[in-house]
C-alpha positions as CSV (number, residue, x, y, z in Angstrom):
1,X,17.6,-33.2,58.6
2,X,13.8,-33.0,58.2
3,X,12.2,-34.4,55.1
4,X,10.5,-31.9,52.9
5,X,7.2,-32.9,51.2
6,X,7.0,-31.1,47.8
7,X,3.5,-30.7,46.5
8,X,1.2,-28.5,44.6
9,X,-1.1,-26.0,46.3
10,X,-4.1,-28.1,45.3
11,X,-2.6,-31.2,47.1
12,X,-1.8,-29.2,50.2
13,X,-5.4,-27.9,50.3
14,X,-6.7,-31.5,49.9
15,X,-4.5,-32.8,52.8
16,X,-5.5,-29.8,55.0
17,X,-9.1,-30.5,54.3
18,X,-8.6,-34.2,55.2
19,X,-6.9,-33.2,58.4
20,X,-9.7,-30.8,59.4
21,X,-12.4,-33.5,58.7
22,X,-10.4,-36.2,60.6
23,X,-10.0,-34.0,63.7
24,X,-13.7,-33.0,63.8
25,X,-16.4,-35.0,62.0
26,X,-14.5,-38.3,61.9
27,X,-13.2,-38.1,65.4
28,X,-16.7,-37.4,66.7
29,X,-18.1,-40.3,64.7
30,X,-15.6,-42.7,66.2
31,X,-16.2,-41.4,69.7
32,X,-19.9,-42.1,69.2
33,X,-19.2,-45.6,68.1
34,X,-17.0,-46.2,71.2
35,X,-19.8,-44.8,73.4
36,X,-22.4,-47.1,71.8
37,X,-20.1,-50.1,72.0
38,X,-19.6,-49.5,75.7
39,X,-23.3,-49.9,76.2
40,X,-23.1,-53.4,74.9
41,X,-21.7,-54.6,78.2
42,X,-18.5,-56.6,79.0
43,X,-15.6,-54.9,77.2
44,X,-13.4,-58.0,77.3
45,X,-15.6,-59.8,74.7
46,X,-17.0,-56.8,72.9
47,X,-15.9,-56.9,69.2
48,X,-17.8,-53.6,68.4
49,X,-15.7,-51.8,71.1
50,X,-12.5,-53.4,69.9
51,X,-13.2,-52.4,66.3
52,X,-14.1,-48.8,67.3
53,X,-10.9,-48.5,69.3
54,X,-9.0,-49.9,66.4
55,X,-10.5,-47.3,64.1
56,X,-9.7,-44.6,66.6
57,X,-6.0,-45.7,66.6
58,X,-5.9,-45.6,62.8
59,X,-7.5,-42.2,62.8
60,X,-5.0,-40.8,65.3
61,X,-2.1,-42.3,63.3
62,X,-3.4,-40.7,60.1
63,X,-3.9,-37.3,61.9
64,X,-0.2,-37.4,63.1
65,X,0.9,-38.3,59.6
66,X,-1.0,-35.5,58.0
67,X,0.2,-33.0,60.6
68,X,3.8,-34.0,59.9
69,X,3.4,-33.8,56.1
70,X,1.7,-30.3,56.3
71,X,4.3,-29.0,58.8
72,X,7.1,-29.8,56.3
73,X,5.2,-29.2,53.1
74,X,6.9,-27.1,50.4
75,X,4.5,-25.7,47.9
76,X,5.9,-25.9,44.4
77,X,4.9,-22.9,42.2
78,X,4.8,-24.5,38.8
79,X,5.0,-21.1,37.1
80,X,8.4,-20.2,38.6
81,X,10.4,-23.1,37.1
82,X,12.7,-23.3,34.2
83,X,10.3,-24.0,31.3
84,X,12.6,-26.2,29.2
85,X,13.6,-28.6,32.0
86,X,11.5,-31.3,33.7
87,X,10.3,-30.3,37.1
88,X,7.3,-31.0,39.4
89,X,4.1,-30.4,37.5
90,X,5.3,-31.3,34.0
91,X,3.8,-33.8,31.7
92,X,6.6,-35.8,30.2
93,X,6.7,-38.1,27.2
94,X,9.7,-40.5,26.9
95,X,10.8,-43.2,24.5
96,X,12.2,-46.5,26.0
97,X,15.4,-46.7,23.9
98,X,15.9,-50.4,24.7
99,X,12.5,-51.3,23.2
100,X,12.1,-48.4,20.8
101,X,8.7,-47.7,22.2
102,X,7.2,-44.3,23.1
103,X,5.6,-44.4,26.5
104,X,2.3,-42.6,27.4
105,X,2.8,-39.3,29.1
106,X,3.7,-39.1,32.8
107,X,3.1,-36.3,35.2
108,X,6.0,-35.5,37.6
109,X,4.6,-34.9,41.1
110,X,5.8,-34.6,44.7
111,X,5.9,-37.8,46.8
112,X,2.6,-37.1,48.4
113,X,0.8,-37.0,45.0
114,X,2.3,-40.1,43.4
115,X,-0.3,-42.4,41.9
116,X,0.8,-45.1,39.5
117,X,-2.7,-45.7,38.2
118,X,-3.1,-42.1,36.9
119,X,0.5,-42.0,35.7
120,X,1.6,-39.5,38.4
121,X,5.3,-40.3,39.1
122,X,7.0,-39.1,42.2
123,X,10.1,-36.9,41.8
124,X,11.6,-39.2,44.5
125,X,11.2,-42.4,42.5
126,X,14.2,-43.7,40.5
127,X,12.3,-42.8,37.3
128,X,11.4,-39.3,38.6
129,X,14.9,-38.6,39.9
130,X,16.4,-39.5,36.5
131,X,14.0,-37.2,34.7
132,X,14.2,-34.2,37.0
133,X,16.1,-31.4,35.2
134,X,16.3,-33.1,31.9
135,X,15.4,-31.4,28.6
136,X,13.9,-32.5,25.4
137,X,16.3,-34.8,23.6
138,X,18.2,-35.8,26.7
139,X,18.8,-39.4,27.4
140,X,18.5,-40.7,31.0
141,X,19.1,-44.1,32.6
142,X,17.0,-45.6,35.3
143,X,18.1,-48.4,37.5
144,X,15.3,-51.0,37.6
145,X,15.2,-54.6,39.0
146,X,15.6,-55.9,35.5
147,X,18.7,-53.7,34.9
148,X,19.4,-50.3,33.5
149,X,16.6,-48.9,31.3
150,X,17.4,-46.0,28.9
151,X,14.9,-43.3,28.0
152,X,15.0,-40.3,25.7
153,X,12.8,-37.2,26.6
154,X,10.5,-36.5,23.7
155,X,8.2,-33.8,25.0
156,X,7.7,-31.6,28.1
157,X,4.4,-29.8,28.8
158,X,3.6,-27.5,31.6
């Protein structure tokens, strides 16, 4: 079974743009670096050449990764989901029932958009899986390294 990568149209467009840039401009830049480094002489002791070839390998790896993601991308239309249940694209506010503390809002996103620093939680994460499909007032349990944490859904925004 092939993995699907759920994401917004915006994220799909960003990845497509990165792929296009990587295949054209960035690939040309690295090819030029390799060409310059070859001009420095003996390749066996040429750190510039080694570094340029290393960059080229990383670029090709990223291009392959982007192609795989885009090939199996599933665009989530945030307007076609059940409005009272948590789904990708929602802003969710929960209360940690064990501590009695309301948490700052989280955005539920596809795995390719997850970013802990901006509070974007993947639907594939344990927290995201527990929240998917829940409604306001529902209690969910999340298995964490420190044990089971219980949350109550306080608010869902589209």
